[in-house]
N, C-alpha and C positions, 0 to 999 in steps of 0.2 A: 504494500500500500504506500502511496506517496505520503511522506511525512507532513506535507502542507495540508493534507486533507484530514488529519487526525485532530479531533476536537472533543472536549468533554461533552457527554450526552450522545455521542455516536454509538449506534448499536453495531457490534462486530462479532465475527465468528473466528475462532482460533484455528488456523490452518497449518501451523508448524510449531514445533518446539525446538528451537535452535539452542546452541550453547548458551549457558548462563554464566560462563566464566566472565568475571568482571562485575557482575551484579553484587552490590553490597547491601544485602537485605537479610532480614530474619528468615531462618529456615522455614518457619510455618507459612510465611507468604510464598516462598518458593515451592513448597509442597502443594499449594493450591492451584498450580498451573495445570490446565487440562486441554488436551488436543480435542478439537471439535466443540468445545464449549461456546455458547452464545452469551454475550454479556454487553455491558455498557462501559464506555470509557469514562473514568472519573477524573483523571488529571494525569499530569506527567510525574514521574518518580524523580524527585530532586537528587542532584548529584550524578545523574547519568546522561548529561548532555542533551536532554530532550528526546532521546531515542527510545526510552523505556517509559511505558505508560501503565497506570493502574487500570485494570479491568475488573468490574464487579460481575460475578456470575455465581449462581447457586448459593447466594448469600455470603460469599467470601470475596476478598480482594486478592488479586494475583498480578504480578508484574509481567508484562510482555513487551518485547521489542516491536517497533512499528512494522517490521517485515514479517511478523508472526500472525497477523490478523488481516481480515478483509471486511468491508462493510457487509452487514447481514441483511 
């Protein structure tokens, strides 16, 4: 997905789970990542250069890089 299109409130589907090397986040957030999940962008993850975004799905928050999701 084009990074310029990513905005809070956008509904997305997770289409890839790429490497999380370099993510500096709690393990419980990392464990919430799910391939195929549909959720809503909540905002960017601070400290990750604007490439990593919080997605809320199934009542949880998970971090995803902008190239791991597409509009749903």
